[in-house]
Structure formats: structure tokens, C-alpha cells
C-alpha positions in Angstrom: -11.5 -32.4 -9.2 -8.6 -34.5 -10.3 -7.8 -35.0 -14.2 -8.0 -38.7 -13.6 -11.6 -38.3 -12.4 -12.6 -36.0 -15.1 -11.0 -38.5 -17.8 -13.0 -41.3 -16.1 -16.1 -39.1 -16.9 -15.2 -38.6 -20.4 -14.7 -42.5 -21.0 -18.3 -43.2 -19.8 -21.2 -43.6 -22.3 -24.1 -41.2 -22.5 -26.4 -43.4 -20.5 -24.2 -43.7 -17.8 -23.5 -39.9 -17.5 -27.2 -39.5 -17.6 -27.6 -41.7 -14.8 -25.0 -40.0 -12.7 -26.6 -36.6 -13.5 -29.9 -38.0 -12.3 -28.4 -39.3 -9.0 -26.8 -36.0 -8.3 -30.2 -34.4 -8.9 -31.8 -36.6 -6.4 -29.1 -36.1 -4.0 -29.6 -32.4 -4.1 -33.5 -32.8 -3.8 -33.1 -35.1 -0.6 -30.7 -32.4 0.8 -33.3 -29.7 0.3 -36.0 -31.9 1.8 -34.0 -32.9 4.8 -33.2 -29.0 5.3 -36.9 -28.2 5.1 -38.1 -30.9 7.4 -35.3 -31.8 9.9 -33.1 -28.6 9.6 -30.0 -30.3 8.3 -29.1 -30.2 4.9 -26.1 -31.2 2.7 -24.0 -28.2 3.7 -20.8 -27.7 1.7 -21.4 -31.1 -0.2 -24.2 -29.3 -2.1 -21.8 -27.0 -3.9 -19.4 -30.0 -4.8 -22.6 -31.9 -6.1 -24.0 -29.0 -8.0 -20.6 -28.8 -9.7 -20.5 -32.4 -10.5 -23.8 -32.1 -12.4 -22.5 -29.2 -14.3 -19.5 -31.0 -15.5 -21.5 -34.2 -16.5 -24.2 -31.8 -18.5 -21.1 -30.2 -20.4 -19.9 -33.5 -21.3 -23.3 -34.6 -22.5 -23.7 -31.4 -24.5 -20.0 -32.1 -26.0 -20.9 -35.6 -27.1 -24.0 -34.5 -28.6 -22.3 -32.0 -30.6 -19.6 -34.2 -31.7 -22.3 -36.5 -33.5 
């Protein structure tokens, strides 16, 4: 992930970060369901979505500790 994308995440507030994390989780869930029912999942995109969720969760933890 580019530094500009990371800094854009850092500028967002807690609610926006939570919404992004939930959106990523929903994407993973839909991918798992598609893999189970249709035989095609997210493929390599699944890895990037999981990592994005981890980045967001890390930022949320940092912001919580900063308070």
C-alpha cells in the first residue's frame, strides 16, 4: 500500500474507519459464500482485503490508545 493511501486512512475519523472495516468484512463474507455456492470466490483479492482490515484495526487501536 502506498504511503499516500496510508496517510489517507490516518486522516479519517473513527466512524469512517469502522465503516471501512465492516465493508471489508462484508466483502470477505460474500466471497466465502460465493465460493461455497458458485465455486468462485475472491481469489487473490481476499488477501488484500484481509490486510486492509488489519491496517484499519491497527489504526483504530492506535487512536483508542491516544485518548
